[in-house]
PABA-59763 format. One record per residue (C-alpha): x, y, z; residue in three letters; chain. Coordinates in nm, 2 decimals. Example, Ala and Ser with C-alpha at 12.3 -4.5 7.8 and 13.67 -1.06 7.14 Angstrom:
       X       Y       Z  type  mol
    1.23   -0.45    0.78   ALA    A
    1.37   -0.11    0.71   SER    A
//
This chain:
       X       Y       Z  type  mol
    3.96   15.85   -7.48   MET    A
    3.77   15.73   -7.17   THR    A
    3.50   15.99   -7.24   THR    A
    3.45   15.85   -7.59   THR    A
    3.42   15.50   -7.45   LEU    A
    3.18   15.62   -7.19   LEU    A
    2.96   15.79   -7.46   ILE    A
    2.97   15.47   -7.67   ILE    A
    2.88   15.26   -7.37   LYS    A
    2.59   15.49   -7.28   ALA    A
    2.45   15.47   -7.64   ILE    A
    2.49   15.10   -7.64   TRP    A
    2.31   15.06   -7.31   ASP    A
    2.03   15.29   -7.44   PHE    A
    1.99   15.08   -7.76   LEU    A
    1.98   14.76   -7.56   CYS    A
    1.71   14.90   -7.33   LYS    A
    1.51   15.02   -7.63   VAL    A
    1.54   14.67   -7.79   PHE    A
    1.43   14.50   -7.47   LEU    A
    1.14   14.73   -7.43   TRP    A
    1.04   14.67   -7.80   VAL    A
    1.05   14.30   -7.74   LEU    A
    0.83   14.33   -7.43   SER    A
    0.58   14.58   -7.58   ASN    A
    0.53   14.47   -7.94   LYS    A
    0.20   14.65   -8.00   ARG    A
    0.32   14.98   -7.87   TRP    A
    0.64   14.93   -8.07   SER    A
    0.45   14.88   -8.39   ILE    A
    0.23   15.18   -8.31   ILE    A
    0.53   15.40   -8.25   ILE    A
    0.71   15.28   -8.56   VAL    A
    0.40   15.34   -8.77   LEU    A
    0.36   15.69   -8.61   LEU    A
    0.72   15.77   -8.69   ILE    A
    0.68   15.64   -9.04   TYR    A
    0.36   15.84   -9.10   SER    A
    0.53   16.15   -8.97   LEU    A
    0.82   16.09   -9.20   PHE    A
    0.58   16.03   -9.50   GLN    A
    0.39   16.35   -9.41   THR    A
    0.72   16.55   -9.39   TRP    A
    0.84   16.40   -9.72   GLN    A
    0.50   16.47   -9.89   SER    A
    0.51   16.83   -9.77   ASN    A
    0.87   16.86   -9.89   SER    A
    0.78   16.72  -10.24   LEU    A
    0.46   16.94  -10.26   ALA    A
    0.68   17.25  -10.18   ASN    A
    0.93   17.15  -10.45   ASP    A
    0.64   17.09  -10.69   LEU    A
    0.49   17.44  -10.61   ASN    A
    0.84   17.60  -10.66   LYS    A
    0.87   17.42  -11.00   ALA    A
    0.52   17.52  -11.10   GLY    A
    0.60   17.88  -11.01   ALA    A
    0.92   17.87  -11.21   VAL    A
    0.73   17.71  -11.50   CYS    A
    0.45   17.97  -11.49   THR    A
    0.71   18.25  -11.49   GLU    A
    0.88   18.10  -11.79   LYS    A
    0.55   18.05  -11.97   VAL    A
    0.46   18.41  -11.90   ASN    A
    0.80   18.53  -12.02   GLN    A
    0.76   18.33  -12.35   VAL    A
    0.40   18.47  -12.39   LYS    A
    0.53   18.83  -12.34   ALA    A
    0.81   18.77  -12.59   ASP    A
    0.56   18.62  -12.84   PHE    A
    0.32   18.91  -12.79   ASP    A
    0.61   19.16  -12.85   LYS    A
    0.71   18.96  -13.16   TYR    A
    0.35   18.97  -13.29   LYS    A
    0.33   19.35  -13.23   ALA    A
    0.66   19.40  -13.41   ASP    A
    0.54   19.19  -13.70   GLN    A
    0.21   19.38  -13.72   THR    A
    0.40   19.71  -13.71   GLU    A
    0.64   19.59  -13.98   ALA    A
    0.36   19.47  -14.20   ASN    A
    0.17   19.80  -14.16   THR    A
    0.49   20.00  -14.24   LYS    A
    0.56   19.78  -14.55   ALA    A
    0.20   19.83  -14.67   LYS    A
    0.22   20.20  -14.63   ILE    A
    0.56   20.21  -14.81   ASP    A
    0.42   20.00  -15.09   ALA    A
    0.12   20.22  -15.13   ILE    A
    0.34   20.53  -15.13   THR    A
    0.57   20.38  -15.38   ARG    A
    0.29   20.27  -15.61   GLU    A
    0.13   20.62  -15.58   LYS    A
    0.46   20.78  -15.68   THR    A
    0.50   20.54  -15.97   TRP    A
    0.14   20.61  -16.08   ALA    A
    0.20   20.99  -16.06   GLU    A
    0.52   20.95  -16.26   GLN    A
    0.35   20.73  -16.52   LEU    A
    0.06   20.98  -16.55   LEU    A
    0.31   21.26  -16.61   LYS    A
    0.49   21.06  -16.88   VAL    A
    0.15   20.98  -17.04   GLU    A
    0.05   21.35  -17.03   GLN    A
    0.38   21.46  -17.18   ASN    A
    0.36   21.20  -17.45   ALA    A
    0.01   21.30  -17.53   SER    A
    0.11   21.67  -17.56   LYS    A
    0.41   21.57  -17.78   LYS    A
    0.18   21.37  -18.00   ILE    A
   -0.06   21.66  -18.03   GLN    A
    0.23   21.90  -18.11   ASP    A
    0.37   21.66  -18.37   ALA    A
    0.02   21.63  -18.53   ALA    A
   -0.02   22.01  -18.55   ALA    A
    0.33   22.04  -18.69   ALA    A
    0.25   21.77  -18.95   ALA    A
   -0.07   21.95  -19.05   ARG    A
    0.12   22.28  -19.09   SER    A
    0.39   22.11  -19.30   VAL    A
    0.12   21.95  -19.51   ASP    A
   -0.04   22.28  -19.57   VAL    A
    0.30   22.44  -19.65   ALA    A
    0.38   22.15  -19.89   ASN    A
    0.05   22.19  -20.08   ARG    A
    0.11   22.56  -20.12   GLY    A
    0.47   22.50  -20.23   LEU    A
    0.35   22.23  -20.47   SER    A
    0.10   22.47  -20.63   GLU    A
    0.36   22.74  -20.66   GLN    A
    0.61   22.50  -20.83   ILE    A
    0.33   22.39  -21.07   SER    A
    0.25   22.75  -21.16   ARG    A
    0.62   22.83  -21.20   ALA    A
    0.67   22.53  -21.43   ASN    A
    0.39   22.65  -21.65   GLN    A
    0.54   23.00  -21.67   ARG    A
    0.90   22.89  -21.74   LEU    A
    0.84   22.84  -22.11   SER    A
    0.72   23.20  -22.16   THR    A
    0.96   23.39  -21.93   THR    A
    1.27   23.57  -22.01   SER    A
    1.62   23.45  -21.92   SER    A
    1.66   23.72  -21.66   GLU    A
    1.35   23.60  -21.48   ALA    A
    1.47   23.24  -21.50   ILE    A
    1.80   23.35  -21.34   ALA    A
    1.61   23.53  -21.06   ASP    A
    1.39   23.22  -21.02   TYR    A
    1.71   23.00  -21.00   ALA    A
    1.85   23.23  -20.73   LYS    A
    1.53   23.21  -20.54   THR    A
    1.53   22.83  -20.57   CYS    A
    1.88   22.82  -20.44   ASN    A
    1.79   23.03  -20.14   LEU    A
    1.49   22.80  -20.08   VAL    A
    1.71   22.49  -20.11   LEU    A
    1.97   22.65  -19.87   GLU    A
    1.69   22.73  -19.62   ASP    A
    1.56   22.37  -19.66   LEU    A
    1.92   22.24  -19.58   ALA    A
    1.93   22.46  -19.27   VAL    A
    1.59   22.34  -19.16   GLN    A
    1.68   21.98  -19.23   GLY    A
    1.99   22.02  -19.01   GLY    A
    1.77   22.15  -18.73   ARG    A
    1.52   21.87  -18.78   ILE    A
    1.81   21.62  -18.77   ALA    A
    1.95   21.78  -18.45   GLN    A
    1.60   21.76  -18.29   ALA    A
    1.57   21.40  -18.40   ALA    A
    1.91   21.32  -18.24   ASP    A
    1.79   21.49  -17.92   GLY    A
    1.47   21.29  -17.93   HIS    A
    1.67   20.97  -17.98   GLU    A
    1.89   21.06  -17.68   ILE    A
    1.58   21.14  -17.47   ASP    A
    1.43   20.81  -17.57   ALA    A
    1.74   20.61  -17.48   GLU    A
    1.76   20.80  -17.14   ARG    A
    1.39   20.72  -17.08   LEU    A
    1.45   20.35  -17.17   GLU    A
    1.75   20.33  -16.94   GLU    A
    1.56   20.50  -16.66   SER    A
    1.27   20.26  -16.71   TRP    A
    1.51   19.96  -16.70   ASP    A
    1.63   20.09  -16.36   VAL    A
    1.28   20.13  -16.23   VAL    A
    1.17   19.80  -16.37   ALA    A
    1.47   19.62  -16.21   SER    A
    1.36   19.72  -15.86   GLU    A
    1.15   19.47  -15.68   GLU    A
    0.79   19.58  -15.70   LYS    A
    0.58   19.55  -15.38   PRO    A
    0.30   19.29  -15.39   SER    A
   -0.05   19.38  -15.32   LYS    A
//
């Protein structure tokens, strides 16, 4: 306890001597106070400048990170756009090829149908001529020849019925193919088409 009192007394004596010296030397006291103040301001300015430099470095680092992220984002977007364009071009090319095949097949079927129609027309004209000649001869022919003619007509009618059934079956197949094509087209048309 006495040591503490001795220390406090020593500090008090020192402060009293400093106070008395300041009162007796006012100019030097002001110079020393100003010097101490200027040293404190210099230290504080340097400390703040150091803090500002650290904050600037952190800010620059963050800005560089954001720039790097943005550049990566732009590169990813460019790559995605390029891929999307290539996919769209590929899809459009595939559709164009499929449509060209459909058009070629349709054109061939139209040509085949026209040829079949021409041959049917030729056959009908020949049959019409034969029927006309047969009608002219019916009045002068014997009953036996008429019976043979009736049998032949029945055979022709039977053949026509068979051929008509085949035509009906082919028409049904064509109708099924047309429905399948229409349903397929609806599926393709329902997909979102790429924009140019």
